[in-house]
Backbone as JSON, one array per atom type, in Angstrom:
{
  "sequence": "MLIEPDNRGHRIEVHAEPIDDRWDATVRIRRILSGDKLTARL",
  "N": [[49.06, 88.29, 35.37], [50.53, 88.33, 32.23], [52.75, 87.0, 29.88], [54.28, 87.1, 26.82], [56.94, 85.65, 25.5], [58.47, 85.86, 23.02], [57.69, 87.47, 20.47], [58.02, 88.35, 17.43], [60.68, 89.09, 17.82], [60.08, 90.64, 20.1], [59.64, 91.01, 23.68], [56.5, 90.92, 25.45], [54.89, 92.07, 28.22], [52.29, 92.0, 30.14], [50.24, 93.25, 32.75], [47.4, 93.21, 34.31], [44.38, 94.57, 35.91], [41.21, 94.61, 37.35], [39.4, 97.4, 38.37], [37.15, 99.27, 40.04], [35.04, 98.53, 38.14], [36.41, 98.92, 35.72], [39.54, 98.27, 33.73], [42.81, 98.32, 34.95], [45.71, 98.64, 33.59], [49.32, 97.76, 32.92], [51.57, 97.9, 30.57], [54.46, 96.43, 28.97], [57.01, 96.52, 26.62], [59.51, 95.02, 25.21], [62.54, 95.08, 23.23], [64.1, 92.09, 22.09], [67.49, 91.37, 21.71], [69.28, 89.36, 19.51], [71.9, 86.94, 19.85], [73.84, 87.37, 17.8], [73.59, 90.02, 16.9], [74.16, 91.44, 19.23], [76.85, 90.65, 19.65], [77.79, 91.84, 17.35], [77.8, 94.54, 18.0], [79.63, 95.0, 19.85]],
  "CA": [[50.19, 88.92, 34.49], [50.69, 87.64, 30.87], [54.02, 87.33, 29.18], [54.6, 86.61, 25.51], [58.36, 85.75, 25.53], [59.05, 86.11, 21.89], [56.76, 88.14, 19.48], [58.75, 88.87, 16.3], [61.84, 89.86, 18.29], [59.87, 91.56, 21.25], [59.01, 90.5, 24.69], [55.5, 91.71, 25.84], [54.38, 91.65, 29.42], [50.9, 92.68, 30.6], [49.72, 93.07, 33.98], [45.96, 94.0, 34.35], [43.36, 94.26, 37.28], [39.89, 95.22, 37.49], [39.38, 98.54, 39.52], [35.94, 100.19, 39.87], [34.46, 98.3, 36.81], [37.32, 99.18, 34.58], [40.76, 97.76, 33.78], [43.9, 98.95, 35.07], [46.79, 97.67, 32.88], [50.48, 98.15, 32.73], [52.12, 97.0, 29.39], [55.8, 96.73, 28.78], [57.34, 95.82, 25.42], [60.98, 95.16, 25.09], [63.1, 94.45, 22.05], [65.01, 91.06, 22.29], [68.62, 91.31, 20.92], [69.9, 88.18, 19.31], [73.41, 86.92, 20.08], [74.58, 87.99, 16.58], [73.42, 91.56, 17.01], [74.87, 91.83, 20.4], [78.2, 90.56, 19.21], [78.24, 92.98, 16.2], [77.8, 96.0, 18.77], [80.75, 95.18, 20.71]],
  "C": [[50.25, 87.82, 33.29], [51.87, 88.02, 30.27], [54.15, 86.58, 27.91], [56.18, 86.73, 25.22], [59.11, 86.07, 24.14], [58.0, 86.43, 20.78], [57.44, 88.9, 18.43], [59.72, 89.82, 16.76], [61.54, 90.7, 19.48], [59.33, 90.74, 22.3], [57.95, 91.38, 25.24], [54.97, 91.26, 27.16], [53.16, 92.62, 29.85], [50.4, 92.52, 31.94], [48.23, 93.98, 34.07], [45.04, 93.52, 35.57], [42.31, 94.95, 37.31], [39.92, 96.07, 38.61], [38.07, 99.2, 39.05], [35.24, 99.95, 38.53], [35.2, 98.7, 35.37], [38.56, 98.45, 34.73], [41.9, 98.5, 33.95], [45.06, 98.26, 34.51], [48.19, 98.41, 32.75], [51.02, 97.08, 31.62], [53.69, 97.5, 29.18], [56.22, 95.92, 27.5], [58.77, 96.23, 25.36], [61.61, 94.43, 23.84], [64.17, 93.38, 22.47], [66.21, 91.29, 21.19], [69.04, 89.8, 20.76], [71.38, 88.09, 19.61], [74.16, 87.63, 18.95], [74.59, 89.36, 16.74], [74.21, 92.05, 18.16], [76.34, 91.79, 20.23], [78.7, 91.61, 18.32], [78.32, 94.38, 16.85], [79.08, 96.09, 19.53], [81.99, 95.59, 19.8]]
}
């Protein structure tokens, strides 16, 4: 598993494993909200 904790305000998680000479991968991209934005939404 590879995790990039902060890439331009997004967290990227990649889980990849080889299966039958190919890669099976799951990718999750999540937006990170800063404290200022979270407070503004309340």
